[in-house]
N, C-alpha and C positions, 0 to 999 in steps of 0.2 A: 501129332500134327492135326490141325483142323483146317477145313476148307470153307470159304464163304460161299453162300448160295449164289452169289454173283457169278461164280464160275459156271453154275448150271444154266444161268441165263444165256451165256455164250454158247453152251453146248446145244441148247434148244434150237438155235438157228441152223446148226448142221443137221439136226434131226429133221427139221421141217424141209430143208433143201432136198432131203432124201425121200420126201413124200409122206412122212409120218406126221400126223397132226399133233399140235401142242397138247391138246386135251388128252389124247391117247397116251402120249409120253408121260405126262404128269400123273395120270391115273395109274399106269403100270409102275411108275417109279415111286408111287405113294407120296407124292409131293403136293403141298398145298399152294394153290396159285397166289394166295394172299402173301404167304411167306416169300414167294419168289419176287413179288413186286416190291416189298419193303426192304429187301436185301439185308435184313438184320440177323437172319438165321445162319448158324454155323453147323457144318456137317463133320462127322468123324471121317477119317480116311476110309474106314470100312464101308460106311454108307455111300460116300462119294464113289468108291470103286464099284460098288453094286450098281450105281446109276450109270457109270461109264460102260460097264459090261452090258447093261440093258440097251444103251444107245448103240453099241456095236452090233448087237443082235438085231435090233429093229431096223437099222440102216443097212445091214449086211455089208458094212464097210470096215474091213480090217485096218485100213489106213486112216481111221477116223480122226486121230489127232493131227495128222498132216493136213487133212482137208479143213479142219477147224482153223488151224494156224494160217493156212493159205488165204482163207476168206475172213480172217480176223480184222476187226476195225477197232480203233481206239475207244469209241463210245461203248463198246461191249464190256469194258473193264471199269465201268463206273467213273469215278473221278481220276483214277490213276492213269488210264489210257490217254485222255486229253492232256493231262498234266505233263506226261513224258514227251509229248509232241511239242511242248512250248518251253523246254529247258534250253539253255544257251549252247551247251556242248554235249557230246556223247558221254564224256566223263561224268558230267553232272547228271545225265539221264541214268547212268548205272548207279550212282550214289543214291538217287531218288528211288530207284527200284529196290535197293537194299533197305532204305528207310520205310517205304510205304507198302512193301510186299505183304506186311502183316494185315493189311486191309483185305487181302484176298486169301491168304493162307498163312498159317503159323508153322514155322519150321522149314520153309522153302526159300530162304533168303539167298540171293545170288552173291557171288564173290568176284571181284575184279583182280586179276593177276597180270603183272607186267614184267617182261624180261626182254632185253635187247630191243629189236624193232617190232616185237609182237606183243599183243595183249589178248587175254582170254577172259571171257565172261563164263564163269563156272557155276554149276548148280549141284552142290555136293549131295543134296538129298535124292537126286534122281539117279540112283544106281541099282543095278540088278534087274532081273526079269520080272514081269508081272504087269497087269493092265494099267494100274495107277501110274507106275513109272513110265511105261512105254507111251501111253496116250499123252501124259503131261509133257514128257520130253519132246515128242513129235510136235505137239501144239506150240510149245514154247519156242523151239528152234525154227519152226516154219514161220512163226510170226515175227521172229527177230530179224530175218533177212530183209524184208521191206522196211522195217524200222531203221536198220543200219543205213539204208539208202537215203533216208531223210537227211542224214548228216554227211555221208560220204559220196553221194551222187547216185543217179539212177542205174549206172552200170556196175556199181560196186558189188563185190561178192566176197564172202568170208574166205579165209585161207583154208580153213578146215572146220567141219562140224562133227564133233565126236559124241558118241553115245556109249554109255557104260552098261551095255547089254548086247547079246548076240544079234546079228542081222536077222530081221523077221522075214517071213515069206514074201511080203510085199516090198522088198528092198528096192525094186525098180521105181517105186513112187518116191523114195528118198532121192534116187538119182535124178529124177525129173525135177524135183524142187531145189536140190542142192548142187546140181551140176557135176557130180562125181567127186566132190570133196568130202562126202560123208564117210565117217569111220566108225566101226563097231568094235565091241569088246575092249573099249578103252577104260582107263582107270576112272575117268570122270566124264560126265555129260557137260560139254563146254563148246564154246564157239570161239575160234581164233580169228583175229583180224590184225591189220597193221596198227601198230601203236599210235601212229600219227593221227589216225581217225579220232582218237579220244578227244582231241582238242579242236576238231573241226567245228566251226560255227553252224548252228541250225538256221538256214536263211529265212524260214517262214515263221519263226517264233514271234510271240507277242508278250512282252514283259508284263503288260497289264493283265492279260488273260492268265499268264503263269502265276502271278501274285494272287489272283482270285482263287485259282484252283488249288494252289499250295495252302492257302488259308483254310479251304474246305477240307483238304486231306489232313491237315494238322488237327483240325477239330474232330474229325472222324477217328484219328489215332488216339486222341485224348479220351474220347468216349469209350473206346475199346479198353484203354488202360484203366479208366475209372471203373467201368461196369464190371469190369472186365475180366479179362483173362487173368486169373490168378497166376497162371503160368508166366505171363509176361512180367508181372510184378516180381515174382520170385527170381526170374532171370536177371532183372535189373539189380536186385540185391546181390546175387551171386557174381555178377560182373564187377560190382564195386569191391567184392571180397575176393578178388583174384580167382574167379571161376569157382568159388565155393570151397576152396581148399580148407579143410578143417572146420567148416561151419556146420551147425546142426539145424534141424527143423525148428527147434525151440527158439534159436537165435534169429532165424528168419522171421518167425511169427512175431517176435517182439519188435523187429524193425518195421513190420507191416501193421503193427498196432492191432493185433488180433490174438486170440488164444491159439495155442498149438492145436487144440481140438477142432476149432472152427477152420483153421487153415487146412488141416487134414481132410475135413469134410468137403471143403470146396475143391481141393485137389482131386478127391475121389469123384466128385460130380463132373469134373472136366476130363477125367480119365488119364491123369498124369501122376507120376510117382516122383517123390523127392530124389530117389536114387537115380532115376533117368535124367532128371534135370541137372543133377550134379555131374553126371557123366557127360551130358551135352556141353555144359560149361567148360569142363576140363578139355573136352575134345576141341572146342573152338579156341581156347587159349593155347593148347598144344600146337594147333595148326598155325596160329599167328606167330608163335615163337619159332617154329620150324621154318617159317618164311623169312626169318631174319638171318642173313648169311653168317653173322658173327656169333650166333648162339648154337652151341653144340647140342647134340641129341641128349647127352648125359646131363647137361645143364637144364635142359627142358624137363627131363624126367624128375630131377630133384626139385625144381621150381613148382612142379605140379603135385608134389607130395609123395612121389613113388620112392621106395627105399632102394631100388636098383633099376638100372636101365632096362634089364630084361623084363621086369614087371611092366614098365612103361611100353616096351615093344609089344608085349602081348595085348595090353589094353588098347593101344592105338590101332592095332590090326583088327581087334574086335569092333572098334568104333567105325573104322573107315574101309576095312577090307584090304588095306595095304600097310606095309611097314613104314616106320618113320623115315627110313632111308629112301624107300620107293616114293613116298610122298614128296620129299625134298627134291629128289631127282626129276620129278614130273613138273616142277615149277619152272 
């Protein structure tokens, strides 16, 4: 997973509100002000986590993520934030989040699930304890509540806000922001809402502004894909090849029109492995198949190339922390 330095821009606002100067924070974080301004730099999760921990220390704010989300403004997220405020419906907003989230982070795509009269916006990557998951989950969910109200009305509140980690010491801050519907130690970090909200019209949107911002976002996405992240290009190939079942690195290299050696070198530079990308592709396909009521767990296992359902069971639990049955029951 990689994180855009745009996310650090938003973090700086919270640091400054706590009385820490921008200059001090950038110096101690070992960040270049120029890189922060042009927004083209990408950070590893390790570097981003180090910066988050520094911000927590300098601000003395354990609930840092909640406070960032509470004061979040669309403009902080470059093109994506304003774009999401001009989509026609909440359903379209969630689809745009999925499409353009790669402008802010790679590997942090949200998923929309619907059942009965409820809908869930789920963040599969935000699971387990640790500063990266906790701060990012707090930030994301705290920012989502006022965003939902753009579509569902000023008094709208989610049915539940779930976090896939234990309750922290500052749990009272969660209660203040989420009004008692927060839940901890859940299978997924996700937000539940009435399904009817998905098709509510956004009363303040401008189709002209949206078209302009979408054009900008699409250009930015193409730049990333071209320049880009070799990971994203490999993932596109694996998706076309049914999540990489039976495909080799040499075959991927041929489809990308480069030598296997060059591809391996670029993967190493980005800190990704082919084995991990194959596993990620199979995990995504497994989840999509399990979400189809007519597809059995056994059929899913064989479609993904596993010789037995038991082998698939072990792999799926290793990928997600839950069994295929538990995942299906949570939908």
